[in-house]
C-alpha positions as CSV (number, residue, x, y, z in Angstrom):
1,M,4.6,11.2,-12.4
2,N,3.8,13.9,-10.6
3,Y,0.9,14.8,-8.3
4,F,-1.4,16.5,-11.3
5,E,-0.3,13.6,-13.9
6,I,-2.1,11.1,-11.2
7,I,-4.8,13.3,-10.9
8,N,-5.6,13.2,-14.5
9,K,-4.7,9.1,-14.4
10,C,-7.7,9.0,-11.9
11,L,-10.0,11.0,-14.1
12,A,-9.6,9.6,-17.1
13,E,-10.3,6.0,-15.3
14,L,-13.4,7.2,-13.8
15,N,-14.4,8.1,-17.2
16,Y,-14.2,11.7,-16.0
17,K,-13.1,14.8,-17.6
18,Q,-9.6,15.7,-17.5
19,V,-8.3,19.1,-17.0
20,N,-4.9,21.1,-18.5
21,D,-4.2,22.7,-15.1
22,F,-3.9,22.3,-11.7
23,N,-5.6,25.3,-10.9
24,E,-9.2,23.9,-12.4
25,L,-9.2,21.0,-9.8
26,T,-12.2,23.1,-8.0
27,K,-15.2,20.6,-7.6
28,N,-15.9,18.1,-4.9
29,D,-15.0,15.0,-6.3
30,H,-11.5,16.8,-7.3
31,K,-10.9,17.3,-3.9
32,K,-12.0,13.8,-3.1
33,I,-9.6,12.6,-6.0
34,K,-6.6,14.7,-4.1
35,N,-7.2,13.9,-0.6
36,I,-7.3,10.1,-1.5
37,I,-4.7,9.8,-3.2
38,N,-2.7,11.6,-0.2
39,T,-4.6,9.2,2.0
40,I,-3.6,6.1,0.3
41,N,0.1,7.2,-1.0
42,T,0.6,7.9,3.5
43,E,-1.1,4.5,4.4
44,V,1.5,2.6,2.2
45,C,4.7,4.2,2.9
46,A,3.6,3.8,6.5
47,S,2.4,0.5,6.3
48,E,6.0,-1.2,6.2
49,K,9.6,-0.7,6.8
50,W,10.5,0.5,3.1
51,N,13.5,0.6,1.6
52,F,13.4,3.7,-0.2
53,L,12.2,5.3,2.8
54,L,15.6,4.8,4.4
55,R,17.6,7.7,5.4
56,K,21.0,8.4,7.4
57,T,22.2,11.4,9.3
58,N,25.1,12.2,12.0
59,I,24.8,14.4,15.1
60,E,27.2,15.5,17.6
61,L,26.9,14.8,21.1
62,Q,28.7,17.6,23.2
63,G,30.6,16.3,26.3
64,N,29.3,16.2,29.3
65,T,26.1,16.5,28.2
66,S,23.2,13.2,27.8
67,E,20.5,14.8,25.5
68,I,20.1,16.3,22.2
69,T,17.4,17.3,20.2
70,N,15.7,14.5,17.9
71,P,16.9,15.3,14.8
72,V,14.7,12.4,12.9
73,N,11.4,13.1,11.4
74,G,10.4,9.0,11.2
75,K,11.9,5.9,13.2
76,I,15.2,5.3,14.0
77,A,16.3,1.6,12.8
78,F,19.5,1.7,13.6
79,L,21.6,4.2,16.2
80,S,26.0,3.6,16.7
81,I,28.2,6.0,18.6
82,D,31.7,5.7,17.8
83,G,31.0,2.7,15.8
84,K,29.1,1.2,18.5
85,K,25.4,0.2,18.5
86,F,23.1,1.5,20.8
87,K,19.3,-0.2,21.5
88,Y,16.6,1.9,22.3
89,I,15.0,1.2,25.8
90,D,11.3,2.7,27.0
91,D,12.7,3.2,30.9
92,F,13.6,7.1,29.9
93,E,13.7,6.9,34.2
94,K,16.5,5.2,34.4
95,F,18.5,8.1,32.6
96,F,17.8,10.4,34.7
97,T,19.1,8.0,37.4
98,N,22.4,7.4,35.5
99,S,21.2,3.4,36.0
100,Q,20.2,2.8,32.6
101,P,22.0,-1.0,30.6
102,Q,25.2,-0.4,28.6
103,N,24.9,1.0,25.4
104,T,21.4,1.9,25.3
105,Y,19.3,4.8,25.0
106,T,15.7,6.7,25.0
107,S,13.3,9.2,23.8
108,F,11.7,11.9,26.1
109,N,9.4,14.3,24.5
110,D,11.0,15.4,21.8
111,K,14.6,14.7,23.2
112,L,16.7,11.5,22.9
113,L,18.6,10.6,26.0
114,F,22.2,9.1,26.2
115,P,24.2,8.5,28.7
116,M,26.9,11.1,29.7
117,F,30.5,11.2,28.2
118,D,33.9,13.6,29.3
119,E,34.0,14.1,25.4
120,S,32.2,14.9,22.3
121,K,30.4,11.8,20.4
122,N,29.5,11.1,17.0
123,I,26.1,9.9,16.9
124,E,25.2,7.9,13.8
125,I,21.1,7.5,12.6
126,I,19.9,5.4,10.4
127,Y,15.8,5.7,10.2
128,Y,12.8,5.4,8.2
129,T,11.4,9.1,7.0
130,S,8.1,9.8,7.5
131,D,7.9,12.1,4.9
132,C,5.9,10.2,1.8
133,A,6.7,13.2,-1.2
134,V,9.2,15.4,-2.8
135,D,8.9,18.6,-4.4
136,E,10.6,19.9,-7.5
137,E,13.8,21.0,-5.6
138,G,14.3,17.4,-4.5
139,S,12.8,18.3,-0.6
140,E,10.7,16.0,1.4
141,K,7.8,16.6,2.9
142,A,4.9,15.0,4.1
143,I,2.2,15.5,1.8
144,L,1.8,15.6,-2.2
145,E,0.4,19.4,-2.5
146,N,1.8,21.4,-5.7
147,S,1.4,19.9,-8.8
148,T,4.9,19.0,-9.4
149,D,5.2,17.3,-5.9
150,K,5.7,13.6,-6.3
151,T,5.2,10.5,-4.3
152,L,8.5,8.7,-2.7
153,I,7.0,5.3,-3.6
154,P,9.2,4.5,-6.4
155,E,7.4,5.5,-9.8
156,A,7.0,1.7,-11.4
157,F,4.6,0.7,-8.8
158,A,3.3,4.5,-7.9
159,E,1.1,4.8,-10.8
160,P,-0.9,1.4,-10.4
161,I,-1.0,1.9,-6.3
162,L,-2.2,5.5,-6.7
163,V,-4.6,5.4,-9.5
164,Y,-6.2,2.1,-9.0
165,G,-6.6,2.3,-4.7
166,T,-8.0,6.2,-5.1
167,C,-10.7,5.1,-7.6
168,M,-11.5,1.6,-5.9
169,R,-12.1,3.9,-2.7
170,L,-13.9,7.2,-4.2
171,K,-16.8,4.7,-5.5
172,G,-16.4,2.3,-2.5
173,N,-18.8,-0.2,-4.2
174,P,-18.0,-3.6,-5.1
175,Q,-20.7,-3.9,-7.0
176,H,-19.7,-1.3,-9.4
177,I,-18.3,-2.5,-12.9
178,R,-15.2,-1.7,-12.4
179,F,-14.4,-2.3,-8.6
180,N,-13.1,-5.9,-9.1
181,Y,-10.6,-4.8,-11.3
182,W,-9.4,-1.6,-9.4
183,Y,-9.1,-4.0,-6.9
184,S,-6.9,-6.3,-8.3
185,M,-4.8,-3.7,-9.7
186,Y,-4.0,-1.9,-6.6
187,K,-3.6,-5.3,-4.3
188,D,-1.4,-6.9,-7.4
189,A,1.1,-3.8,-7.4
190,L,1.1,-3.7,-3.8
191,A,2.9,-7.2,-4.0
192,N,5.0,-6.2,-6.5
193,L,6.3,-3.7,-4.4
194,R,7.0,-5.4,-1.2
195,S,8.2,-8.3,-3.4
196,K,10.5,-6.6,-5.8
197,L,11.8,-4.4,-3.4
198,S,13.2,-6.7,-0.7
199,I,16.3,-7.6,-0.5
200,D,15.5,-10.5,1.6
201,A,15.3,-13.7,0.2
202,D,13.4,-15.1,3.6
203,S,11.0,-12.2,3.0
204,S,8.2,-13.6,1.5
205,P,5.1,-10.9,-0.8
206,G,2.8,-10.0,1.5
207,V,-0.3,-7.3,1.4
208,K,-1.9,-5.0,3.6
209,L,-5.1,-4.0,2.3
210,Y,-7.2,-0.8,4.1
211,R,-10.7,-1.0,4.7
212,L,-12.7,1.1,2.3
C-alpha cells in the first residue's frame, strides 16, 4: 500500500471525501493527515531494533590511515574488520593518543576512528537504517513524499498502524465515538508487528504508545 492509498484509507475511516489524485490533497486536514502519517511512521521505525531495518555494507580502510567518513545512515549494530568483531567505545580521545583498547572503534563528528593498520582492511558493518520509506525505484528515503512512496514497515502491519494511528491522533479526543476502536486497532497492530517479526523465542511482545 503506497502513501496515496494510505491517505485515502484515512479519509474513508474519518468519513471524509476521498480524492482521485494526489494533487487534490490541498485542504488543511489533508496536510495534517500527511504530516501525521509521516510522524507515526518515523516514530514506529525508531522505536525498536526492527529486523526489517537491518542493512549491511562493506568499506575499505586504507593502510596507514585510522579514520573514514561514516558510511552509515543509521545506528551500527555490528562491525568487524577482517572477520574480527570490534566494539564501540565513547572515549574518542584515546584514538588520538593511540591508547584505545584492542579491537575497538569510535566516532568523531562524521568520522569513524579505528586503530591504524599497516595494510588496507575490509570493514563489514551491519546497521539499522534511519530511513523509513522507499520510492518506486527502490531507493530508501527519510519520509513519505510522493504518491507512490511506501513505508518500510511490512505491508501486513503498515495499514492498521498508520491508518488507525493517524485517525486517532488527528481527532485526539478520547470522547470521539471511534477513538477507542482506533486506539485498540493501532495498539494490536504494534503488538503483532513486534511479536511476529521477532526471531528470538525469549523476546516477549510489547507496545510503545505515544502522547497525543
